[in-house]
C-alpha positions as CSV (number, residue, x, y, z in Angstrom):
1,M,-30.1,17.6,-1.4
2,S,-29.4,18.9,2.1
3,F,-26.2,18.7,3.9
4,R,-27.2,15.8,6.2
5,N,-29.0,13.8,3.3
6,K,-26.1,14.3,1.1
7,V,-23.6,12.8,3.5
8,I,-26.1,9.7,4.1
9,H,-26.9,9.3,0.5
10,E,-23.1,9.5,-0.7
11,G,-21.9,8.0,2.5
12,T,-24.2,4.7,2.2
13,Y,-23.2,4.0,-1.3
14,Y,-19.6,4.5,-0.5
15,I,-19.8,2.0,2.6
16,L,-21.6,-0.7,0.2
17,R,-19.1,-0.2,-2.6
18,R,-16.5,-0.3,0.0
19,G,-17.9,-3.5,1.2
20,L,-17.8,-5.0,-2.2
21,G,-14.3,-3.9,-2.7
22,F,-13.0,-5.4,0.2
23,G,-15.0,-8.7,-0.8
24,I,-13.1,-8.5,-4.2
25,S,-9.5,-7.5,-2.2
26,F,-10.0,-10.6,-0.1
27,G,-10.7,-13.1,-2.6
28,G,-8.2,-12.1,-4.8
29,M,-5.5,-12.0,-2.1
30,L,-6.2,-15.6,-1.2
31,L,-5.8,-16.8,-4.9
32,L,-2.4,-15.3,-5.4
33,M,-1.4,-16.5,-1.9
34,R,-2.4,-19.8,-3.0
35,A,-0.6,-19.4,-6.5
36,I,2.7,-17.7,-5.6
37,G,3.2,-19.6,-2.1
38,I,3.2,-18.0,1.2
39,E,6.6,-17.1,1.2
40,N,6.7,-15.2,-1.7
41,Y,3.5,-13.4,-0.6
42,G,5.2,-12.5,2.4
43,L,8.0,-11.0,0.5
44,F,5.7,-8.8,-1.4
45,V,3.7,-7.7,1.7
46,S,7.1,-6.5,3.1
47,I,7.9,-4.6,-0.1
48,T,4.6,-3.0,-0.5
49,G,4.4,-2.2,3.3
50,I,7.6,-0.3,3.3
51,I,7.1,1.5,0.1
52,T,3.8,2.5,1.1
53,F,5.1,4.1,4.2
54,M,7.5,5.8,2.2
55,G,4.9,7.2,-0.2
56,E,2.6,8.5,2.8
57,L,5.6,10.4,4.3
58,C,6.2,12.4,1.0
59,K,2.8,14.0,1.4
60,L,3.5,15.5,4.5
61,G,-0.1,16.0,5.8
62,I,-1.0,18.1,2.5
63,N,-4.3,16.0,1.9
64,P,-5.9,16.7,5.0
65,Y,-5.1,20.7,4.7
66,L,-6.8,20.5,1.2
67,I,-10.1,18.9,2.5
68,R,-10.2,20.4,5.8
69,S,-10.4,24.0,4.6
70,E,-13.6,25.5,6.5
71,A,-13.7,28.8,4.2
72,E,-14.5,28.5,0.5
73,T,-11.6,29.7,-1.7
74,D,-12.5,31.1,-5.2
75,A,-11.9,28.7,-8.3
76,E,-8.4,29.9,-9.1
77,E,-7.1,30.0,-5.5
78,E,-8.4,26.2,-5.2
79,R,-6.7,25.2,-8.4
80,K,-3.6,26.9,-7.0
81,Q,-3.5,24.8,-3.9
82,Y,-4.0,21.5,-5.9
83,D,-1.0,22.3,-8.2
84,M,1.2,23.5,-5.5
85,A,0.5,20.0,-4.0
86,F,1.1,18.2,-7.2
87,T,4.2,20.0,-7.6
88,F,5.7,19.4,-3.9
89,V,4.7,15.7,-4.1
90,L,6.3,15.1,-7.3
91,L,9.7,16.7,-5.9
92,S,9.5,14.6,-2.8
93,S,8.6,11.3,-4.3
94,I,11.6,11.6,-6.5
95,V,13.8,12.1,-3.5
96,A,12.4,9.3,-1.6
97,M,13.0,6.9,-4.8
98,A,16.4,8.1,-4.5
99,V,16.5,7.3,-0.7
100,G,14.8,3.9,-1.6
101,V,17.8,2.7,-3.5
102,G,19.5,2.7,-0.6
103,V,17.0,1.2,1.6
104,S,16.9,-1.9,-0.8
105,F,20.4,-2.9,0.2
106,L,19.7,-2.5,3.9
107,L,16.6,-4.5,3.3
108,K,18.7,-7.4,1.7
109,S,20.9,-7.6,4.8
110,W,18.5,-6.9,7.4
111,L,16.0,-9.7,6.3
112,H,18.7,-12.1,4.8
113,N,17.0,-12.2,1.6
114,E,18.7,-11.7,-1.8
115,H,15.3,-11.9,-3.7
116,I,13.8,-8.6,-2.2
117,Q,15.9,-5.8,-3.9
118,L,15.1,-5.8,-7.5
119,P,11.3,-6.2,-7.0
120,F,11.4,-3.6,-4.5
121,L,13.5,-1.2,-7.0
122,V,10.8,-1.7,-9.3
123,T,8.0,-1.3,-7.2
124,L,9.5,2.0,-6.1
125,L,8.7,3.4,-9.7
126,G,4.8,3.5,-8.7
127,M,5.6,6.4,-6.1
128,L,5.4,9.0,-9.0
129,N,1.4,8.2,-9.4
130,G,0.9,9.4,-5.6
131,A,1.8,13.4,-7.0
132,Y,-1.4,13.3,-9.1
133,L,-3.7,11.2,-6.9
134,L,-3.3,13.5,-3.9
135,P,-4.9,16.6,-5.5
136,A,-7.2,14.7,-7.6
137,L,-8.7,12.7,-4.4
138,A,-8.8,15.6,-2.5
139,K,-10.7,17.5,-5.1
140,L,-13.3,14.6,-4.8
141,E,-13.5,14.4,-1.2
142,R,-13.6,17.9,-0.4
143,G,-16.8,18.1,-2.3
144,L,-18.2,15.1,-0.6
145,E,-18.1,13.0,-3.9
146,Y,-17.7,9.6,-2.1
147,R,-19.6,7.8,-4.8
148,K,-16.9,8.5,-7.5
149,V,-14.2,7.6,-4.9
150,A,-16.1,4.7,-4.2
151,I,-16.0,3.6,-7.5
152,Y,-12.5,4.5,-8.2
153,E,-11.2,2.2,-5.4
154,L,-13.4,-0.7,-6.9
155,Y,-12.1,-0.3,-10.1
156,N,-8.4,-0.2,-9.0
157,Q,-9.1,-3.4,-7.2
158,I,-10.6,-5.2,-10.0
159,I,-7.5,-4.0,-12.4
160,Y,-5.0,-5.1,-9.9
161,Y,-6.5,-8.5,-9.2
162,A,-7.4,-9.4,-12.6
163,V,-3.8,-8.6,-14.0
164,S,-1.9,-10.0,-11.3
165,L,-4.0,-13.4,-11.3
166,A,-3.7,-13.6,-14.7
167,L,0.3,-13.0,-14.8
168,V,0.5,-15.5,-12.0
169,Y,-1.1,-18.4,-14.3
170,F,1.2,-17.6,-17.0
171,G,4.1,-18.4,-14.4
172,F,5.4,-14.9,-13.5
173,G,5.5,-15.6,-9.6
174,I,5.9,-12.5,-7.6
175,W,6.6,-10.5,-10.6
176,A,2.9,-10.9,-11.2
177,L,2.3,-9.0,-8.3
178,V,4.6,-6.0,-9.0
179,I,3.4,-5.7,-12.6
180,G,0.2,-5.7,-11.5
181,N,1.0,-2.9,-8.8
182,L,2.4,-0.7,-11.5
183,L,-0.6,-1.0,-13.7
184,Q,-2.9,-0.2,-11.1
185,G,-1.1,2.9,-10.3
186,L,-1.2,4.0,-14.0
187,M,-5.0,3.2,-14.2
188,A,-5.5,5.1,-10.8
189,V,-4.3,8.1,-12.5
190,A,-6.5,7.7,-15.5
191,I,-9.6,6.7,-13.3
192,S,-9.2,9.8,-11.1
193,F,-8.6,12.3,-13.9
194,Y,-11.7,11.0,-15.4
195,F,-13.8,11.8,-12.1
196,S,-12.0,14.9,-11.0
197,R,-11.0,16.4,-14.4
198,Y,-8.2,17.9,-12.5
199,R,-5.3,18.8,-15.2
200,P,-1.9,19.2,-13.2
201,R,0.4,21.9,-13.8
202,L,3.7,23.0,-11.8
203,Y,2.9,25.8,-9.6
204,W,5.5,27.2,-6.9
205,S,4.6,29.5,-4.2
206,R,6.5,29.7,-0.8
207,E,3.7,31.5,1.1
208,M,1.1,28.7,0.0
209,L,3.4,25.9,0.9
210,G,4.1,27.4,4.0
211,K,0.5,27.4,5.1
212,M,0.3,23.8,4.2
213,L,3.3,22.7,5.7
214,K,2.6,24.5,8.9
215,Y,-0.4,22.5,9.4
216,G,0.7,19.4,7.3
217,F,4.0,18.8,9.3
218,G,2.4,18.0,12.6
219,N,-0.6,16.2,11.0
220,T,1.8,14.1,9.0
221,L,4.3,13.7,11.9
222,S,1.5,12.1,14.0
223,K,0.1,9.9,10.9
224,R,3.7,8.5,10.3
225,I,4.4,7.9,13.8
226,W,1.2,5.7,13.7
227,E,2.1,4.2,10.8
228,L,5.3,2.8,12.0
229,R,3.4,0.2,13.5
230,T,2.8,-1.1,10.1
231,L,6.5,-1.7,9.9
232,V,6.7,-4.2,12.7
233,N,5.3,-7.2,10.6
234,P,7.7,-6.7,7.7
235,L,10.8,-5.6,9.6
236,L,10.4,-7.5,13.1
237,V,8.1,-10.2,12.4
238,G,10.1,-11.2,9.1
239,K,13.6,-10.9,10.9
240,F,12.8,-12.9,14.1
241,I,10.0,-15.6,12.9
242,G,10.2,-15.4,8.9
243,L,8.2,-14.4,5.7
244,E,5.5,-17.1,6.1
245,A,4.8,-15.4,9.5
246,V,4.5,-12.1,7.6
247,A,2.1,-13.3,5.5
248,A,0.1,-15.0,8.2
249,V,-0.2,-11.7,10.2
250,S,-0.9,-9.8,7.0
251,I,-3.9,-12.5,6.2
252,S,-5.2,-11.7,9.7
253,I,-5.0,-8.1,9.4
254,R,-6.9,-8.2,6.1
255,V,-9.6,-10.5,7.5
256,V,-10.3,-7.9,10.4
257,E,-10.1,-5.1,7.8
258,A,-12.6,-6.8,5.3
259,L,-14.9,-7.1,8.4
260,N,-14.2,-3.6,9.6
261,F,-15.0,-2.1,6.0
262,V,-17.9,0.1,7.5
263,N,-15.8,1.7,10.0
264,G,-12.8,2.3,7.7
265,A,-15.6,4.2,5.3
266,I,-17.2,6.2,8.1
267,Q,-13.6,7.0,9.2
268,T,-13.0,8.6,6.0
269,I,-16.2,10.1,5.5
270,S,-16.2,11.7,8.9
271,F,-13.0,14.0,8.2
272,S,-15.0,16.0,5.6
273,L,-18.0,15.8,7.7
274,L,-16.7,16.9,10.9
275,S,-14.5,19.7,8.7
276,K,-17.8,21.2,7.6
277,I,-19.6,21.4,11.0
278,Q,-16.7,21.7,13.1
279,S,-17.6,25.5,14.4
280,D,-21.1,23.7,16.0
281,K,-19.8,22.1,19.1
282,Q,-23.3,20.6,19.8
283,R,-23.4,18.9,16.7
284,V,-20.0,17.6,16.7
285,E,-20.5,16.3,20.2
286,N,-23.9,14.6,18.7
287,A,-22.0,13.3,15.8
288,L,-19.1,11.8,17.8
289,N,-21.3,9.8,20.2
290,E,-23.7,8.5,17.7
291,A,-20.9,7.5,15.4
292,M,-18.9,5.7,18.4
293,L,-21.7,3.3,19.1
294,L,-22.7,2.7,15.3
295,Q,-19.0,1.8,14.5
296,I,-18.9,-0.8,17.2
297,I,-22.2,-2.2,16.4
298,S,-21.6,-2.6,12.8
299,L,-18.4,-4.6,13.5
300,V,-20.0,-7.1,16.1
301,P,-22.0,-9.0,13.7
302,L,-19.5,-9.4,11.3
303,L,-16.8,-10.7,13.9
304,T,-19.6,-12.8,14.9
305,G,-20.1,-14.4,11.4
306,F,-16.4,-15.0,11.0
307,G,-16.0,-16.6,14.4
308,V,-18.7,-19.1,13.4
309,L,-17.4,-20.0,9.9
310,A,-13.9,-19.6,10.9
311,H,-13.2,-23.2,11.4
312,W,-14.5,-24.2,8.1
313,V,-13.3,-21.0,6.0
314,V,-9.8,-20.8,7.2
315,P,-8.8,-24.6,6.7
316,Y,-10.4,-24.6,3.2
317,F,-8.6,-21.3,1.9
318,F,-5.4,-21.2,4.0
319,G,-4.8,-24.8,4.8
320,G,-2.7,-25.9,7.5
321,D,0.4,-23.8,6.5
322,L,-1.4,-20.4,7.9
323,E,-3.2,-21.7,10.9
324,T,-0.9,-19.1,12.8
325,A,-3.6,-16.5,11.0
326,L,-6.1,-17.9,13.5
327,H,-4.2,-17.5,16.5
328,I,-3.1,-14.2,15.8
329,Y,-6.7,-13.1,14.4
330,P,-8.3,-12.4,17.9
331,F,-5.8,-9.9,19.4
332,I,-5.6,-7.9,16.0
333,A,-9.6,-7.9,16.0
334,I,-9.6,-6.5,19.7
335,E,-7.4,-3.7,18.6
336,Y,-9.5,-2.9,15.8
337,S,-12.7,-3.1,17.8
338,M,-10.9,-0.3,20.4
339,F,-10.0,2.0,17.5
340,A,-13.4,1.8,16.1
341,I,-14.6,3.6,19.2
342,F,-11.7,6.1,19.3
343,S,-11.4,6.7,15.2
344,L,-13.9,9.8,15.3
345,P,-12.5,11.5,18.3
346,I,-9.2,11.3,16.9
347,N,-10.4,12.7,13.3
348,M,-12.0,15.5,15.2
349,L,-8.7,16.4,16.7
350,Y,-7.0,16.5,13.4
351,V,-9.9,18.6,12.2
352,R,-9.1,21.2,14.9
353,G,-5.6,21.0,14.2
354,A,-4.7,19.6,17.5
355,N,-2.1,17.5,15.9
356,W,0.3,17.6,19.2
357,A,-2.7,15.9,21.0
358,V,-2.9,12.6,18.7
359,T,1.0,12.8,18.5
360,K,1.3,12.0,22.1
361,F,-1.1,9.0,21.7
362,N,0.6,7.6,18.8
363,L,4.0,7.9,20.5
364,A,2.7,5.9,23.5
365,Y,0.7,3.3,21.3
366,V,3.8,2.8,18.8
367,G,6.4,3.1,21.4
368,I,4.7,0.3,23.4
369,F,3.9,-1.6,20.3
370,I,7.4,-1.7,18.9
371,L,9.0,-2.2,22.3
372,T,7.0,-4.9,23.0
373,S,7.4,-6.8,19.5
374,Y,10.9,-6.3,19.6
375,T,11.6,-7.9,23.0
376,A,8.9,-10.4,22.8
377,L,9.1,-11.8,19.2
378,P,12.5,-13.5,19.6
379,I,11.0,-15.2,22.8
380,F,7.3,-16.0,22.1
381,G,7.2,-16.1,18.3
382,I,3.9,-14.8,17.0
383,Y,2.3,-14.5,20.4
384,G,5.1,-11.9,21.3
385,Y,3.1,-10.0,18.4
386,A,-0.2,-10.5,20.3
387,A,1.0,-9.5,23.5
388,A,2.2,-6.2,21.8
389,E,-1.0,-5.5,20.2
390,V,-2.8,-6.1,23.8
391,L,-0.6,-3.9,26.0
392,A,-0.6,-0.9,23.4
393,L,-4.2,-0.5,24.1
394,A,-3.4,1.3,27.4
395,A,-2.4,4.4,25.0
396,Y,-5.9,5.3,24.3
397,I,-6.4,6.9,27.8
398,V,-4.3,9.7,26.1
399,I,-6.8,10.5,23.5
400,H,-9.7,10.6,26.2
401,A,-7.7,12.9,28.2
402,S,-7.4,14.9,25.1
403,I,-10.8,15.0,24.0
404,R,-12.7,15.4,27.4
405,S,-11.7,18.9,27.5
406,S,-13.9,20.1,24.4
407,Y,-16.7,17.2,24.3
408,T,-18.7,15.1,26.7
409,L,-18.4,11.7,25.1
410,R,-20.7,8.6,26.3
411,Y,-18.3,5.4,26.4
412,R,-20.7,3.4,28.4
413,M,-22.6,1.6,25.4
414,P,-19.6,1.5,23.0
415,L,-17.5,-0.4,25.8
416,I,-20.2,-2.5,26.4
417,C,-20.4,-3.7,22.9
418,M,-16.9,-4.0,22.7
419,A,-16.6,-6.3,25.9
420,T,-19.3,-8.5,24.0
421,C,-16.7,-8.8,21.1
422,I,-13.9,-10.3,23.1
423,P,-15.5,-13.7,23.6
424,I,-16.4,-13.7,20.1
425,V,-13.0,-12.9,18.4
426,F,-11.7,-16.1,20.3
427,L,-14.2,-18.5,18.7
428,P,-11.9,-19.8,15.9
429,V,-9.4,-21.1,18.3
430,L,-11.7,-22.6,20.8
431,P,-12.8,-26.2,20.7
432,F,-16.0,-26.4,18.3
433,P,-18.9,-26.5,18.7
434,W,-18.7,-25.9,22.7
435,A,-17.5,-22.6,21.4
436,L,-20.8,-21.5,20.0
437,L,-22.1,-21.1,23.7
438,L,-20.4,-17.9,23.8
439,L,-22.8,-16.5,21.3
440,V,-25.8,-16.5,23.6
441,P,-25.0,-13.8,26.1
442,V,-23.8,-12.0,23.1
443,L,-26.7,-11.9,21.0
444,V,-28.7,-11.0,24.0
445,I,-26.8,-8.1,24.9
446,M,-26.6,-6.7,21.1
447,F,-30.3,-6.9,20.8
448,G,-30.8,-4.9,24.0
449,V,-28.3,-2.3,22.7
450,F,-30.1,-2.3,19.2
451,R,-33.5,-1.6,21.0
452,S,-32.1,1.1,22.8
453,I,-30.9,3.1,20.3
454,E,-34.2,2.5,18.0
455,G,-32.0,0.5,15.4
456,M,-34.8,-0.1,13.0
457,S,-35.9,3.5,13.1
458,Y,-32.3,4.6,12.4
459,I,-32.0,2.0,9.3
460,Q,-35.5,3.4,8.0
461,R,-34.6,6.8,8.1
462,I,-31.2,6.0,5.9
463,M,-33.5,3.9,3.5
464,K,-35.7,7.0,3.2
465,T,-32.7,9.5,2.6
466,K,-31.5,6.9,-0.1
467,L,-34.9,7.2,-1.7
468,I,-34.8,11.0,-1.8
469,G,-31.5,11.1,-3.0
470,A,-32.2,8.5,-5.9
471,S,-35.3,10.5,-6.9
472,Q,-33.3,14.0,-6.9
473,G,-30.6,12.4,-8.8
474,G,-32.9,11.1,-11.4
475,K,-34.6,14.7,-11.8
476,S,-31.3,16.4,-12.2
């Protein structure tokens, strides 16, 4: 199968699997939240949000280093890279767990919650799994084996929600989620081993580690600065408004992520793809312009569907306690729409090693976001968080300034499509059924865009490629 056909074949499969996974994740989340209560769910969100940030910090950008290598190495050298990554992340995770013990005392004081410390300490144990998962998954992504990655993610979600829901109904409360999370981590190691066949061993090379960290430090510094925004919900919203508000913001983010599953999949796939074609400027430029438009187009119909159904879906699943989720949802949706346009240019800067360019954007975005949240949350409540989401969008000017010197990007159509999203995302908070009148101009604009890019022709090309991939897979 050609490189292009392999990307489309594997990528389409990954997108569909990821969409199914988000459906399972979203449904499971609603059931868990209703079973253990909004406050307990907010408590668990705070715990996992902080520990996930710590776990990613331990990797120091080694994962994209393993994936992005343009030159093919021999099997033994590649194996040493994976073993070096395993050894380093194992050691850094052990150090992070020791630091986490001290963090647990600070959290108890900061959030004024005595019940957070013990679940936090137990959940810390899951950080050790990252030492194996990093090289195993990097091996799959480097080989563009996104079918296997998709199945791995789907099985993990099924295991987590099956175990957690079973324990919840046996009365384990928040501990059902803690135990489910730990078991999921162990099964993730087993599943990734089955697909990658990577057998870890301890290996140390100062020279090799130096190469990894030379690239990885800039990459991880940039990404960890970006991920500081994820701590605003558990640390600032939790402190100034409470754990129920943490759950509401988390629900809104998960809704938008579920609707944004196509973009999330494309973003994952694009790093490997852009790494393969990075030396061909014209191919990169064409890929960026095509993907920018397709990503925003893939998001608009899903935002439309949720906007129409939200008046019935949200009260049924969430009840009146989480009406706050509806009011914060439009602002989070706008931010994700903007990121959908710029995510591939950001990935391209990472591929080229232009980490400082992305770091400047992340510093500007996160600085505005955190400062506005800290200032506005005590005064305006949840709308202070909404204001922070909107004001931080100004930082995307930095990305445009960084990418335009190398590539010519066409923003006109993507920004028109994004503009159509803005009325749609406010449908859930506007009077019904008059809010549906906003759909008329939106549908007209999107139909015109779909025709202008020959959308049906593009879909037919994907289907043809899928059939070719299926037939070749059958022959093999």
